KOLKOL-248868 format. One record per residue (C-alpha): residue in three letters; x, z, y. Coordinates in steps of 0.05 Angstrom, whole numbers, padded with zeros to 5 digits, always signed. Example, Ala and Ser with C-alpha at 12.3 -4.5 7.8 and 13.67 -1.06 7.14 Angstrom:
% residues 2
ala+00246+00156-00090 ser+00273+00143-00021 
//
This chain:
% residues 648
met-00569-00732-00143 arg-00640-00721-00171 ile-00670-00652-00181 thr-00690-00670-00252 asp-00617-00685-00269 leu-00598-00613-00252 leu-00658-00576-00282 lys-00662-00563-00357 gln-00726-00538-00391 ser-00686-00477-00416 ala-00671-00458-00343 ile-00746-00453-00326 glu-00790-00393-00338 leu-00863-00394-00315 asn-00911-00338-00299 val-00856-00286-00291 ser-00870-00215-00268 val-00814-00185-00226 ala-00818-00122-00186 ser-00765-00137-00134 lys-00719-00188-00102 gln-00662-00160-00144 ala-00701-00169-00208 ala-00718-00241-00189 ile-00644-00256-00177 asp-00625-00224-00244 lys-00677-00266-00280 leu-00653-00332-00249 val-00579-00316-00262 ser-00596-00301-00335 leu-00632-00368-00340 his-00571-00403-00313 asp-00527-00365-00362 lys-00573-00379-00421 ser-00573-00453-00405 gly-00497-00456-00406 asn-00489-00469-00332 leu-00441-00411-00318 val-00371-00390-00337 asn-00381-00319-00312 ala-00451-00295-00296 ala-00428-00232-00260 glu-00381-00270-00214 tyr-00435-00321-00198 lys-00485-00265-00182 lys-00435-00237-00132 gly-00437-00303-00095 ile-00513-00302-00094 leu-00515-00231-00067 ala-00462-00247-00015 arg-00505-00304+00010 glu-00567-00260+00013 glu-00529-00209+00055 met-00521-00263+00108 gly-00597-00270+00110 thr-00654-00283+00063 thr-00658-00351+00030 ala-00734-00347+00029 val-00758-00405+00072 gly-00831-00385+00078 met-00892-00419+00048 glu-00883-00373-00014 val-00817-00408-00031 ala-00745-00382-00037 ile-00682-00422-00053 pro-00623-00374-00067 his-00557-00413-00074 ala-00483-00403-00080 lys-00418-00442-00090 ser-00374-00409-00141 thr-00315-00420-00188 ala-00360-00388-00240 val-00404-00450-00243 lys-00388-00503-00296 ala-00427-00559-00263 pro-00482-00564-00210 ala-00548-00539-00237 leu-00616-00509-00221 ala-00659-00453-00249 ala-00731-00440-00230 ile-00786-00388-00239 thr-00858-00382-00218 val-00885-00312-00199 pro-00961-00314-00197 asn-00966-00244-00166 gly-00910-00258-00118 val-00848-00217-00102 asp-00823-00190-00036 tyr-00763-00234-00019 glu-00759-00214+00054 ala-00789-00280+00075 pro-00791-00295+00150 asp-00867-00304+00147 gly-00875-00238+00109 gln-00909-00273+00050 pro-00889-00257-00022 cys-00851-00313-00058 lys-00885-00346-00117 leu-00838-00405-00129 ile-00762-00394-00132 phe-00707-00444-00146 met-00634-00421-00153 ile-00578-00470-00140 ala-00512-00462-00176 ala-00458-00506-00144 thr-00384-00517-00158 thr-00333-00507-00102 asp-00311-00580-00099 gly-00361-00612-00052 asp-00428-00596-00018 val-00476-00611-00075 his-00515-00548-00059 leu-00529-00574+00011 glu-00554-00641-00016 val-00598-00607-00068 leu-00624-00558-00015 ala-00641-00615+00032 arg-00677-00653-00022 leu-00716-00592-00045 met-00738-00577+00026 gln-00764-00648+00034 leu-00805-00642-00030 leu-00829-00570-00019 met-00858-00588+00050 his-00916-00620+00011 glu-00967-00565-00005 asp-01000-00604-00061 phe-00933-00610-00096 thr-00917-00535-00093 ala-00988-00519-00116 lys-00978-00563-00178 leu-00912-00529-00194 lys-00942-00460-00188 ala-00998-00481-00235 ala-00953-00514-00287 lys-00965-00489-00358 thr-00900-00509-00391 pro-00828-00523-00369 lys-00838-00595-00391 glu-00898-00603-00345 phe-00859-00569-00289 ile-00803-00621-00294 ser-00852-00679-00300 ile-00885-00657-00235 ile-00817-00658-00200 asp-00799-00725-00232 ala-00864-00757-00208 lys-00854-00731-00137 glu-00781-00755-00136 arg-00802-00824-00161 glu-00854-00827-00106 lys-00808-00799-00052 phe-00744-00835-00071 pro-00766-00901-00104 glu-00698-00933-00096 glu-00669-00884-00147 thr-00716-00903-00203 pro-00728-00969-00238 ala-00785-01006-00202 ala-00839-01041-00240 pro-00832-01117-00244 ala-00891-01127-00197 glu-00859-01083-00144 lys-00794-01123-00150 lys-00831-01186-00134 ser-00872-01159-00077 gly-00818-01114-00048 tyr-00833-01075+00015 arg-00877-01104+00069 val-00843-01066+00125 leu-00771-01042+00129 ala-00742-00993+00180 val-00676-00964+00202 thr-00673-00896+00237 ala-00613-00867+00272 cys-00596-00815+00326 pro-00529-00796+00357 thr-00518-00733+00316 gly-00555-00758+00254 ile-00581-00689+00236 ala-00655-00682+00252 his-00687-00740+00290 thr-00661-00791+00240 tyr-00697-00759+00181 met-00759-00737+00219 ala-00771-00809+00241 ala-00760-00834+00170 glu-00809-00783+00142 ala-00861-00799+00195 leu-00856-00875+00182 val-00862-00865+00106 lys-00923-00820+00114 ala-00956-00869+00162 gly-00943-00926+00114 glu-00975-00887+00057 lys-01035-00871+00101 met-01043-00944+00122 gly-01032-00971+00051 ile-00970-01009+00072 thr-00907-01007+00031 ile-00847-00986+00073 lys-00774-00970+00060 val-00732-00933+00112 glu-00656-00933+00116 thr-00627-00871+00150 asn-00562-00874+00189 gly-00548-00800+00189 ser-00485-00758+00198 gly-00467-00770+00125 gly-00471-00846+00132 ala-00525-00896+00115 lys-00573-00876+00059 asn-00629-00914+00024 val-00594-00978+00048 leu-00637-01041+00055 thr-00617-01096+00006 ala-00612-01170+00022 glu-00671-01184-00024 glu-00715-01132+00010 ile-00697-01160+00079 lys-00713-01231+00055 asn-00782-01212+00028 cys-00806-01164+00082 asp-00853-01181+00141 gly-00806-01150+00191 ile-00760-01092+00209 ile-00769-01031+00255 ile-00706-01004+00287 ala-00720-00933+00313 ala-00651-00913+00337 asp-00615-00881+00396 lys-00549-00913+00376 asn-00531-00983+00353 val-00539-01002+00281 glu-00517-01063+00241 thr-00567-01119+00255 ala-00532-01185+00236 arg-00565-01179+00167 phe-00634-01186+00201 asp-00619-01255+00228 gly-00683-01297+00229 lys-00730-01238+00215 pro-00780-01205+00263 val-00747-01142+00290 phe-00776-01089+00336 ser-00726-01041+00367 thr-00745-00975+00400 lys-00721-00904+00410 val-00719-00856+00351 ala-00771-00811+00383 asp-00823-00867+00376 gly-00811-00866+00301 ile-00832-00793+00302 his-00890-00797+00350 lys-00916-00868+00342 pro-00903-00890+00270 glu-00970-00925+00259 glu-00962-00964+00325 leu-00893-00987+00303 ile-00917-01009+00235 asn-00974-01048+00267 lys-00923-01084+00311 ile-00894-01115+00247 val-00959-01124+00209 asn-00993-01158+00268 gly-00935-01205+00282 glu-00919-01175+00350 ala-00845-01166+00338 pro-00797-01219+00365 val-00753-01258+00317 phe-00681-01235+00319 his-00624-01285+00321 ser-00554-01260+00311 his-00504-01277+00366 ser-00453-01332+00354 his-00395-01282+00358 ser-00428-01235+00308 lys-00450-01178+00352 glu-00473-01136+00294 asp-00490-01075+00336 asn-00516-01101+00402 tyr-00589-01120+00390 ser-00639-01100+00443 gly-00698-01136+00411 gly-00719-01165+00478 asn-00758-01101+00492 glu-00704-01053+00518 ser-00687-01039+00590 ile-00616-01040+00617 gly-00618-00965+00623 arg-00639-00959+00550 gln-00582-01004+00528 leu-00531-00964+00568 tyr-00558-00900+00537 lys-00549-00929+00467 his-00477-00950+00482 leu-00462-00880+00507 met-00494-00847+00447 asn-00454-00892+00400 gly-00391-00864+00431 val-00417-00793+00430 ser-00439-00795+00357 his-00368-00817+00336 met-00335-00766+00383 leu-00375-00705+00359 pro-00338-00693+00293 phe-00272-00689+00332 val-00303-00641+00383 val-00334-00597+00329 gly-00275-00596+00282 gly-00223-00588+00337 gly-00263-00537+00375 ile-00274-00492+00315 phe-00200-00496+00295 ile-00179-00476+00365 ala-00230-00420+00364 ile-00202-00395+00297 ala-00132-00395+00329 phe-00156-00350+00385 leu-00193-00306+00335 ile-00130-00297+00292 asp-00087-00279+00353 thr-00141-00230+00377 ile-00142-00195+00309 ala-00066-00194+00310 gly-00067-00158+00377 asn-00040-00216+00417 ala-00099-00225+00465 gly-00079-00232+00537 thr-00008-00256+00522 ala+00021-00317+00556 asp+00021-00357+00491 phe-00048-00331+00467 gly-00071-00375+00410 thr-00001-00394+00386 val+00035-00327+00378 asn+00017-00315+00306 ala+00042-00370+00258 ala-00026-00381+00228 ala-00058-00383+00297 ala-00007-00434+00320 trp-00023-00478+00260 phe-00097-00478+00274 lys-00086-00488+00349 thr-00040-00548+00336 ile-00086-00582+00287 gly-00147-00569+00331 gly-00109-00596+00391 val-00095-00662+00354 ala-00170-00672+00343 phe-00185-00653+00416 asn-00132-00701+00442 val-00164-00761+00410 met-00237-00745+00426 val-00236-00782+00493 pro-00204-00845+00464 ile-00254-00843+00407 leu-00311-00837+00457 ala-00285-00895+00499 gly-00269-00938+00438 phe-00337-00935+00406 ile-00374-00945+00473 ala-00333-01008+00483 met-00344-01029+00411 ser-00419-01019+00419 ile-00417-01067+00479 ala-00367-01119+00455 asp-00365-01110+00380 arg-00298-01102+00344 pro-00255-01134+00398 gly-00279-01079+00444 leu-00250-01024+00401 leu-00178-01038+00422 val-00197-01040+00496 gly-00236-00975+00492 leu-00185-00937+00451 ala-00127-00959+00494 gly-00166-00944+00558 gly-00184-00875+00531 phe-00111-00859+00515 leu-00090-00883+00584 ala-00144-00838+00614 thr-00118-00777+00577 ser-00045-00792+00592 gly-00060-00807+00666 ala-00020-00872+00669 thr-00010-00902+00738 phe+00030-00962+00764 ala+00083-00914+00791 ser+00085-00873+00727 pro+00060-00912+00666 gly+00080-00855+00620 gly+00028-00809+00652 asp+00017-00774+00718 val-00056-00759+00735 pro-00102-00752+00673 ser-00173-00773+00688 gly-00200-00740+00624 phe-00272-00747+00602 leu-00295-00785+00664 gly-00238-00834+00657 gly-00256-00844+00584 leu-00327-00861+00602 leu-00303-00912+00652 ala-00254-00942+00602 gly-00309-00949+00550 phe-00362-00981+00594 ala-00319-01022+00642 gly-00271-01043+00587 gly-00328-01062+00541 tyr-00363-01105+00593 leu-00297-01137+00615 leu-00284-01158+00544 leu-00355-01182+00535 gly-00346-01226+00596 leu-00281-01252+00566 glu-00316-01269+00501 lys-00368-01309+00538 leu-00314-01347+00576 cys-00278-01362+00511 asp-00343-01390+00481 lys-00327-01452+00523 met-00260-01463+00490 pro-00250-01518+00437 ala-00274-01500+00367 ser-00203-01512+00342 leu-00181-01448+00379 glu-00236-01405+00348 gly-00188-01373+00298 ile-00139-01346+00350 lys-00191-01312+00394 pro-00198-01246+00355 val-00124-01242+00335 leu-00090-01263+00399 ile-00133-01278+00460 tyr-00180-01217+00458 pro-00126-01165+00442 leu-00074-01193+00492 ala-00121-01205+00550 gly-00164-01143+00535 leu-00104-01096+00533 gly-00076-01126+00598 met-00143-01119+00634 val-00155-01047+00613 gly-00083-01028+00628 val-00088-01054+00699 met-00157-01023+00709 met-00137-00954+00684 cys-00072-00951+00723 ala-00112-00969+00786 val-00169-00919+00776 asn-00133-00860+00743 pro-00111-00830+00809 ile-00183-00833+00835 met-00216-00810+00771 gly-00162-00758+00761 ala-00176-00728+00829 ile-00251-00725+00813 asn-00236-00694+00745 thr-00190-00642+00775 gly-00242-00627+00828 met-00295-00616+00775 thr-00250-00571+00734 asn-00232-00530+00796 ala-00306-00526+00814 leu-00324-00501+00745 asn-00269-00450+00747 ser-00292-00425+00815 met-00363-00422+00789 ala-00340-00378+00730 ser-00319-00325+00780 asn-00380-00334+00824 glu-00445-00311+00791 ala-00486-00340+00848 leu-00465-00409+00825 met-00452-00402+00751 ile-00518-00369+00732 pro-00563-00424+00762 leu-00519-00478+00730 cys-00524-00446+00661 ala-00599-00436+00670 leu-00608-00509+00690 leu-00567-00536+00631 ala-00603-00491+00582 ala-00670-00514+00609 met-00650-00587+00602 met-00639-00574+00528 ala-00713-00557+00521 ile-00743-00611+00565 asp-00743-00666+00512 met-00710-00632+00453 gly-00660-00685+00432 gly-00678-00737+00484 pro-00638-00761+00545 phe-00642-00695+00584 asn-00621-00656+00523 lys-00564-00704+00508 ala-00541-00706+00581 ala-00533-00630+00582 tyr-00498-00630+00514 val-00450-00686+00532 phe-00433-00651+00597 ala-00417-00586+00560 thr-00376-00618+00504 gly-00338-00660+00555 ala-00321-00597+00595 leu-00293-00565+00532 ser-00231-00609+00536 ser-00209-00567+00597 gln-00207-00505+00551 thr-00227-00459+00609 asp-00272-00398+00611 ala-00321-00436+00654 ala-00326-00491+00602 tyr-00337-00441+00546 met-00392-00406+00587 ile-00427-00472+00598 met-00423-00489+00523 ala-00453-00421+00506 ala-00511-00433+00554 val-00524-00503+00527 met-00526-00480+00455 ile-00571-00421+00469 gly-00618-00468+00507 gly-00624-00510+00445 met-00636-00451+00399 val-00694-00420+00438 pro-00750-00472+00429 pro-00756-00471+00352 ile-00750-00395+00350 ala-00802-00385+00406 ile-00851-00430+00368 ala-00837-00394+00302 leu-00849-00327+00336 ser-00913-00352+00367 asn-00938-00375+00299 thr-00920-00307+00269 phe-00949-00261+00322 phe-01004-00304+00353 lys-01032-00337+00291 asn-01100-00353+00323 arg-01066-00404+00369 trp-01045-00448+00312 thr-01075-00486+00253 glu-01059-00466+00182 asp-01012-00525+00172 glu-00976-00509+00237 arg-00966-00437+00215 lys-00940-00456+00147 asn-00890-00506+00175 ala-00867-00460+00232 thr-00828-00412+00189 val-00774-00465+00178 asn-00763-00463+00254 tyr-00730-00395+00248 ile-00675-00428+00207 met-00672-00490+00250 gly-00668-00451+00315 leu-00613-00404+00289 ser-00576-00466+00265 phe-00580-00500+00334 val-00627-00555+00311 thr-00674-00561+00371 glu-00714-00617+00339 gly-00754-00568+00297 ala-00797-00558+00359 ile-00814-00631+00368 pro-00878-00634+00324 tyr-00907-00576+00364 ala-00885-00604+00431 ala-00917-00671+00412 gly-00982-00639+00393 his-00987-00590+00451 pro-00939-00616+00506 leu-00971-00581+00565 gln-00965-00513+00531 val-00902-00519+00489 ile-00854-00555+00535 pro-00861-00510+00597 ser-00857-00448+00554 cys-00793-00472+00520 ile-00762-00493+00586 val-00774-00425+00616 gly-00750-00388+00554 ser-00686-00430+00549 ala-00671-00423+00623 val-00677-00347+00619 ala-00632-00346+00557 gly-00581-00390+00591 ala-00580-00348+00654 leu-00573-00283+00614 ser-00516-00314+00573 ala-00479-00327+00639 val-00496-00258+00667 phe-00467-00226+00603 gly-00405-00270+00608 cys-00416-00300+00539 thr-00370-00357+00518 leu-00371-00407+00461 met-00311-00447+00437 ala-00348-00488+00384 pro-00397-00541+00406 his-00445-00534+00347 gly-00465-00489+00290 gly-00512-00435+00317 ile-00504-00368+00282 phe-00454-00399+00234 val-00400-00400+00289 val-00413-00329+00312 ala-00338-00314+00305 thr-00324-00362+00362 ile-00374-00330+00410 gly-00350-00284+00465 asn-00394-00222+00472 pro-00435-00241+00410 leu-00482-00181+00411 leu-00503-00195+00483 tyr-00508-00268+00466 phe-00561-00253+00413 val-00596-00206+00462 ala-00601-00265+00510 leu-00627-00309+00454 ala-00679-00258+00433 val-00703-00246+00505 gly-00709-00321+00518 ala-00747-00333+00453 val-00795-00275+00465 ile-00809-00299+00536 gly-00823-00368+00509 met-00869-00338+00456 phe-00910-00298+00508 met-00915-00357+00555 leu-00941-00398+00497 ala-00992-00344+00484 leu-01016-00348+00556 leu-01018-00424+00561 lys-01046-00439+00491 lys-01115-00407+00481 pro-01139-00383+00414 leu-01168-00439+00371 asn-01236-00408+00362 lys-01245-00403+00439 glu-01225-00476+00446 ile-01276-00496+00394 lys-01331-00456+00430 lys-01315-00491+00495 val-01321-00559+00461 lys-01389-00539+00433 
//
């Protein structure tokens, strides 16, 4: 949905003078009402004010984007004002807001989030915001947005005939396990590098909401080659016969020009699709075995996360309802109240399938679609604890058993597929419908019944160890500090993901120890962006003007548990930023354990505060860790003017 489709000239007023935040809100609501966007202006304004009570919608850089979903909205729409003298909108950077958009969204869907995301992408460009502030008429204001959208999202506008013929010289696909930050940061970096190098490039993003800006068959045919910057497997059969260079998503962020040159200079190997259509198993001839294993794991994790998040939050709501109802500490805590029992049951359903989903998509990543049956069945056998003596279930092997089912089952089926390649061509049709399912199910069944007692014993030992740690501060505090520090080492990389996967896997045990670990892991991921934002706010002389302007967004990203906001700063100043963030996160994680904080939801930051045990102390731990990170940054990173003098 384009910004210009939602913004009417009648909903724009330029060079406004407003004395307060309240006056600015009143003006924007009246513009919406005047433009026929609202059923009830007073009701919609209540939604806006309720959102502002949660925290200011000013994002810094002299911009604010108030927004609300309301039944008082007829259809999704925007209103906008420019305020040359600025207005105090309680912005995180303390600057007055001079450009304000207000989003009116209906309650059926998340249009406001899509519009907010698109606005943030556009408003990150200072030249664009400067033009909007200087616009003389609403028509000019809209034309500036239209031009930027056409430039930024060319696939949404009719291309000129010459462009259709020439197409894009380089194509790219970006993807990360969670599909929240790395995916889009890599895409943005590649597009900017292409513009700088004068090379046309189109990037497909495989984010949490599915594939966007999808590459067409014609574009693939006409391009020089394709970059795959991904930490999970993506569909590659469509690239058969084209030069393809595959690498991790972090390289898309840090080395975009180098990747583009790989294609332009003809250094990428030509990709040939496998005979049995392995759409998602391309390593490009330039990935190590460890890297391939990591991608298989992350493919499983990315598909498992929605079940963990949804199920975890539902179970947390069940406990919250029973706590409010005065049922805390009872034997059936979480299911005493009828509403709590409903949430607990539905959440339990999602939790019960998370291990099979993990195993299924790991196996599918390895052996394509035939691997899905093997992985899913193996995952269910792991959770049920099937053995030869008790096929119905005896010793559940849990998360560890699911990992084994995914990897071992996937590679067993891959071996079977290679053996079947030697069969007569006349039997090709029965392989996927008979041989693979029958033999695969038999193999994984025998394997899981054999290993479940062993894996179950290990799983039980780990659970007992975690429970004992929960009551032993001498053990639990260092563990929480270590896991929190790992979240800050590479901010979305292997260390970060290892800590996160460990914590989410432990959640399935639904113990206090698991909830304490999850709390430490999330706080460890929240500290780095906030520490950097604080440093830019209170130690301005350590940072460039661009770094300071962009840092304010890190307050929001940190509080939302999006660690990746720290990556540009860590990339530019690794020796100063990374150690500071590690120390700050470790302190926050340790304090979280000392305070006995727990977390039942695996994601969400401040938005899942209701599921946090000891929330006030949790935020104290977060603040202390972030402040320590800020001061350590101040010590390690010298003021810019001193650095310049030394160079001279």
